[in-house]
C-alpha positions in Angstrom: -3.3 -18.1 -12.7 -6.5 -16.1 -12.7 -6.2 -12.3 -13.4 -9.2 -10.2 -12.5 -10.1 -6.6 -11.8 -9.5 -5.1 -8.4 -12.6 -5.0 -6.1 -13.2 -3.0 -2.9 -12.7 -6.1 -0.9 -9.1 -6.3 -2.2 -8.1 -2.8 -1.0 -7.0 -3.7 2.6 -4.6 -6.4 1.3 -3.2 -4.2 -1.5 -2.6 -1.4 1.0 -0.8 -3.7 3.3 1.4 -5.1 0.5 2.1 -1.5 -0.7 3.3 -0.3 2.7 5.2 -3.4 3.6 7.1 -3.5 0.3 8.0 0.2 0.5 9.3 -0.3 4.0 11.5 -3.2 3.0 12.5 -2.1 -0.5 13.5 1.5 0.4 15.0 0.9 3.9 18.4 2.6 3.9 17.5 4.6 0.8 14.6 6.7 2.0 14.8 8.0 5.6 13.3 5.7 8.2 11.4 8.6 9.6 9.5 8.9 6.3 8.9 5.2 6.0 7.5 5.1 9.6 4.8 7.6 8.5 3.4 5.2 5.9 0.2 3.6 7.1 -2.2 1.0 5.9 -5.2 3.3 6.5 -3.7 6.1 4.3 -2.9 3.7 1.5 -6.4 2.2 1.7 -7.8 5.7 1.3 -5.6 6.3 -1.7 -6.6 3.0 -3.3 -10.3 3.7 -2.7 -10.0 7.1 -4.4 -8.4 5.3 -7.3 -11.3 3.0 -7.6 -14.0 5.6 -7.5 
């Protein structure tokens, strides 16, 4: 296994994993209405802010 630092090219995949895992993990725990508001674009924006 190779471990490396995150790059800007990784952001879309990380955002997708983040949203998808929240939706599956917290289904039935957090209201579906909230989980439906999660978006890949919002998560990408958050991760890009983190990288800056």
